[in-house]
C-alpha positions in Angstrom: -31.4 12.3 9.4 -31.9 15.6 11.1 -35.2 17.4 10.7 -35.4 20.4 8.6 -36.9 23.5 10.2 -38.2 26.8 8.9 -38.0 29.9 11.0 -40.7 32.5 10.2 -42.5 35.3 12.0 -44.8 34.0 14.7 -48.5 34.2 13.8 -51.3 34.9 16.2 -52.5 31.3 16.0 -49.0 30.0 16.7 -48.5 32.4 19.6 -51.8 31.2 21.1 -50.8 27.6 20.8 -47.4 28.3 22.5 -48.9 30.3 25.3 -50.4 27.1 26.7 -47.2 25.0 26.7 -46.2 23.5 30.0 -43.1 21.4 30.7 -44.0 19.4 33.8 -42.6 19.1 37.3 -39.2 20.8 37.8 -39.5 22.7 34.5 -42.2 25.3 35.4 -39.7 28.1 34.8 -40.2 27.4 31.1 -44.0 27.2 31.1 -45.9 29.7 29.0 -49.2 31.3 30.0 -51.7 33.7 28.5 -49.7 36.5 30.1 -46.9 35.7 27.6 -49.2 36.2 24.6 -48.9 40.0 24.3 -45.1 40.0 24.3 -45.0 37.2 21.7 -47.1 39.3 19.4 -45.1 42.6 19.9 -42.8 43.1 17.0 -40.0 44.6 19.2 -39.5 41.2 20.9 -38.9 39.4 17.5 -40.7 36.2 18.3 -40.6 33.5 15.5 -42.1 30.1 14.9 -39.8 27.2 14.3 -41.7 24.7 12.1 -41.0 21.4 10.4 -43.0 19.8 7.7 -45.6 18.6 10.2 -46.3 21.5 12.6 -45.1 24.1 15.0 -42.0 22.6 16.6 -41.1 25.5 18.9 -40.5 29.2 19.1 -37.5 31.5 19.2 -37.0 35.1 20.1 -34.1 37.5 19.6 -32.9 40.5 21.6 -34.5 41.9 24.8 -37.1 39.1 25.0 -34.4 36.5 25.4 -32.8 38.2 28.4 -33.4 37.3 32.0 -34.0 40.2 34.4 -30.8 40.9 36.4 -28.5 39.2 33.9 -25.0 40.5 33.0 -25.7 41.8 29.4 -23.2 44.6 29.2 -21.2 43.0 26.3 -22.7 43.5 22.9 -24.3 40.3 21.5 -27.5 39.1 20.0 -29.5 37.4 22.8 -31.3 34.2 21.7 -34.1 32.4 23.3 -35.7 29.2 22.1 -38.3 26.8 23.4 -39.2 23.5 21.8 -42.8 22.3 22.0 -43.1 20.1 25.1 -44.2 17.0 23.2 -40.9 17.1 21.2 -38.6 17.6 24.2 -36.4 14.5 24.7 -37.1 13.1 21.3 -33.6 13.7 19.9 -34.5 16.8 17.9 -32.7 19.4 20.1 -29.5 19.8 18.1 -31.2 20.3 14.7 -33.8 22.6 16.3 -31.1 24.9 18.0 -29.0 24.8 14.8 -31.9 26.1 12.8 -32.5 28.9 15.2 -28.8 29.8 15.2 -28.5 29.7 11.4 -31.6 31.9 11.2 -30.1 34.4 13.7 -26.8 34.6 11.8 -28.4 35.0 8.4 -31.0 37.5 9.6 -29.1 39.7 12.1 -25.4 39.0 11.3 -24.3 39.1 15.0 -20.6 38.9 15.9 -21.6 37.1 19.1 -24.7 35.0 20.1 -25.7 34.8 23.7 -28.2 32.9 25.7 -29.3 32.4 29.3 -30.3 28.9 30.5 -31.4 27.7 33.9 -28.5 26.0 35.7 -30.6 22.9 36.3 -31.6 22.4 32.7 -28.9 19.9 31.9 -30.5 18.6 28.8 -30.6 22.0 27.2 -27.1 22.9 28.3 -25.8 19.8 26.6 -27.6 20.7 23.4 -26.3 24.3 23.5 -22.8 23.0 24.0 -23.2 20.6 21.1 -24.2 23.5 18.9 -21.1 25.6 19.8 -22.1 27.6 22.9 -19.7 27.8 25.8 -20.5 28.9 29.4 -18.9 32.2 30.2 -20.6 32.9 33.6 -23.3 32.3 36.1 -25.8 34.7 37.6 -28.9 35.0 39.7 -31.8 36.3 37.7 -35.5 37.0 38.2 -37.9 34.9 36.2 -41.5 33.8 36.7 -41.7 35.8 40.0 -38.7 34.1 41.6 -34.9 34.3 41.8 -33.2 31.5 39.9 -29.6 30.5 38.9 -28.7 30.8 35.2 -25.7 30.1 33.0 -24.7 32.7 30.5 -23.5 31.0 27.3 -22.1 32.5 24.0 -20.8 31.4 20.6 -19.4 33.3 17.7 -22.0 34.4 15.1 
């Protein structure tokens, strides 16, 4: 049975918890630090908590905060970013987690198109995004965490 998630505005306590998430060797691009805390709390970046009955399962953001510097974002779409809590990664919860974020985005923002950027080497996330209806429409080099990295640009109908 898939887990049920609730997507709600991110509280200060939840943002503080997420700002310490690290994903281990090879995944440092996705680590959060205290420097991420102010943007998480800024309303314009639309950060949200994704919770199950037990606890904070992850976070999501919509719009500008989900974009990678240097990405090809000319076409109108709602950019989506999501990060599952590190302790939950690899536990078979990815599809239901992403589906909850997508359902929330569609219900809240009514986009025609959803778009996300994912590191080329993040094969697990790419499989989850494909399983939830996203397709790769391009690749680009973008700036993240002080370096240049390769990303896939993926979209799905809203």
